[in-house]
N, C-alpha and C positions, 0 to 999 in steps of 0.2 A: 381785346374785347373791352367795350365800355358800355355803361348804362347811363342814359340821360333821362331824367324824370321831371315832368311838369306836374306839379300838384295844383289842382284847381279847387279852390274852396267853394263849396255850394253848387255843384253841377251834377244834376241827375239826368236820367233819360225819361222824358215826359211824353205827352200826347203830340200827335202831328196836328198842331193847331196854332196858326200864326197869330191868333188873337191873344194867346196866353203864353206861348212858348217862343221866345226870341230866336231860338235856333232856326225857326222857319220864317223869320222876318229879316234876319241879318244876312249880309253878303259874306259868305264863308267859302270862297273858292278853293283855298288850300286844304281846308278840312274835307270839303266834298271831293277833292281830287284824290284823296286817299282811298275812297270807297266808290269810285266810278260815278260820282255825282250825288251820292246818297248822304243822308243824315240819319243817325239812329233815332228811333222813337219806340214807344212801348210795344207796338205790334210788329216791329221790325228792328229789333235791338242788336241783331247780329249781322254785321256786314263785313265784307272782305274785298280787298283790292289786290293789286299785284305785289305790293310791298307792305301792306298793313291790314290789320283787322281790328274790329271792336266787338266786345261782348259786354253784356250787363253783369254787374257783380253786386252782391247784397251789402247794404250799409247798415241794416238794422241789427244784424248779428244776433237775431233771435230774441231780442229784448223789446217789450212793448214801449210805446211812446215814440217821439220823434228823435232821430239821431242828432247828436250835438257834436260840436267841434272838439271839445276837450277829450271826451272818451273816444270819439271816432278817429281823431288824428293819433291818439295814443295807440289804438289798434292798428292803424295803417302803417305807422312808422316803428312799431315794436314787434308786431306779429302776435300780440296777446289780446284776447277778447276782453278788453277792459270794461265795456258795459256789463258783461256777464259777471265779472268779478265784483263790480260795484253794485250790481243789481238794478242799475238804471243808466240812462244816458245823462251826460253832464257836460256843460260848456258855458261859455266859449273857451275857457282855459282848463287845462287838465286839473283834476282834483288832487289835493296834496297827498292823498293816500296812494296815488299812482305814480308819484315822482320817482320812486325806486325802480318801478318797471321801466320808465323812460331812461333812467340812469344806466341800468344794466342791459336793457334789450334794444335800445334805439339803433336804427340802421347804421348810423355813422360809426358808433362804437363797434358794432359787430363786424363791419367791413374793415375798420382799422385793425382789429384783432387778426384779421386775415391778411394784413399788410397791404391793403388796398388804399389808393389815394382817393380822398373824398373831398367834395366841395359843395358848399351852400352858396348859391350864386347871388342871392338877394343882397343889395347894397342899402345900408341904413344911414340916415343923417346923424350928425353929432348929438341931436336931441335924444336919440335912442340910447346912445352910449352913456349919456348923462343920467338917463333913467336907470340903466343898469347899475351905474356907480352909486346911485342914491340908496341902493339896497332893496328896492321894490322887487316883488317876486311874481308879478302877473305877466307871464310870458306864454306865447303859443308853444305848442309841442315842438315845432321845428327849431325855434330859437333856443328853447330850453335844452333840446337834445344837443345842439351845437355847443352850448356852454358846458354841458356835462361830459361831452366827448372830446373837448378840446379842439373843436373845429372853428376856424377863423370866421368871424362875422365881419363882413366887408363894409366899407364906408365910402365916403365921398372920394377919397384918393383912388381907390380901386375903380370906382365908377368913371372917373376922369381918364383912367388908363384903359377903359373898356374891358375891365376884368371883374365886372359886377353888373347886375341888372337891376334897374329901378322897379319898384313894385308896380308903378303905373306904365312900365315898358318904355314910354317916350321921354321920361325925365322932365316932363312939363311942370310937375309939382315941385321940383327942386328949387325953382326961383322963389316961390312963395315960402320955402323953408329957409331962405337966407343964403342961397347959392346962385347968385345972378351970373356967375362965370360958367355954370354948367349948361351947355346948350341942349335944346330939345333934339331928339333924333326920331327917325321913323321906327315903327314896330319891326320892320324887316331888318333894319340895322341892329336893333336890340337882339333879334334872333340870330343874326350873324355873330355878334359878340358872344352870345351865350354858347353857341355851338363851338366857336373857336376856343373859348375858355374850357369847355368840357373835354376837348381833345388832350388836355394835360392831366386828366384825372380818370380814374376807373369808374367813379360814380359821381354824378353832378345833379343837384336838385335845385329847382326854382319854384317858389311858391307864388301863386297868383290869387290873391284873396278878393279882388274886386267883384267877381261874379256873386259872391255871397252878399256883399253890400248892396248890389243892385237888386237882388232878389228880395231882400228885406224891404227895400224902398218900393217894390212893385212898379218900378219905372221901366217901361218898355224902351224908351229912348236911351236911357243909361245902359240898359242891358245890351241892347244892340251895339252901342259904342264899345263897351268892354269886350264883347265877343268878337267884333271886327278887329279890334286892336290885337286880341289874342291870335286871330287868324293870320294877321300880318306877321306877327312874331313867329308863328309856325312856318309861314312861308320863308322867312329868313333862315330858319334852321334847316329847312329842306333844300335850300339852294345848293349847299355843298355837302349834304348828308351822305355818309358812307353806309349804305344799306347792308353791306356784307359783314361789317365788324361792329357796328354800333346798334344798340337797342334804345329806341325812344319809347318811353312809357308815360302815358297820360292818364291820370285818374283823379278821383275826388273822395271826400270824406262823407258827404251826404248830398241830397238834392236840395234845390232851392230855386235857382234862376230859371229852371225849365218849366216852372209853374207859377206865373206871376198873378194868377187869380187868388193866391193865398200869400200872406206875409211871412209865414213860418217856413221852416225846413219841411221837407217832404219825406215820405217813406219810399220814394221811387228808387230803383236800382241806380247805381252810378256807372258811367262808362269806364271800361278799361280799354284804352286804345294802345296798341302796340305796333310800332313801326320798325322795320328793318330786321336785324338778325334775331333768331331764337324766339320769334313771336308765337309760334305754335307751342313751344315748350311752356312759355309763360301762360298762354291762354288755357292750356290743359290743367295747370296747377292752381289757378286762382278762381275761387268761387265767391269769395267775399273780401272785404277790405283788410281783414286780419291775415289773409293769405299773401298779401303783396310783399311784405318784407321777407318772410321765409322763402318765397319763390325767388326773389332777387339773390338772396344768399345762396340758394341751391344752384342758381344759374352760374354764379361765380365759382362755386365749388366744382361744378361739373365741367365747365367749358374754359375757364381761364387757365393760362399756363404761366 
């Protein structure tokens, strides 16, 4: 049994409105294929297909104000209601007061304690590793969790071997970062690489932060492009996906891109998409983003051998 997770930064469930919600303007054949041609929206947020389902889950965690990435991702990847502990939402980086939560409770550490093989699939250029070496401490929850749990951060060499995934999926930005020898690939090829990589691990995570960027820009053109790239990536994963033993889980930390009529994050629920094995177990146990990590741990405790 393995769990493969796509974390989408800034993706909520919005209105069925092609003027403000790019999910209803973009071409998303692979996402739609999971649910018989449908896309979730506020009045129809629960959909089910032959091998997949989507439900809405809460990202506000009972705290007033707009959800933010620092506390939202801490909750998502630790299982602790971090906005409640802090008394407010905070971001984009996790507050220093919650670093100990991330250190002790992050999903990578908890799975490694269970002797599971874990992987963070994002590949970083050397500029990022120089940033780490400089002693600076502004990291997202995912990269901070990797550092604290001793999980490898992948670089250009892993990317060249197709053992890592570029944040833009296609690797097109790597040339501008000083890597002219790294060729661009299609989103489907990136999805193939990601799924093949995940077969060597019990839990594999990829973070796609571009939707949040597009939402803040309120750019429909950019939002459509990023969603269509993601859909191609999903298609590459599904080409050889094993629905009987693998669980693909897709979710987010807060809404944004689904409502381009505002520049800020939203209070919308976020989608929990589950494909393949044990999807009903996962859907039954997750009501909000702080339930995600505990449910994944329960899944391994219950079903892995």
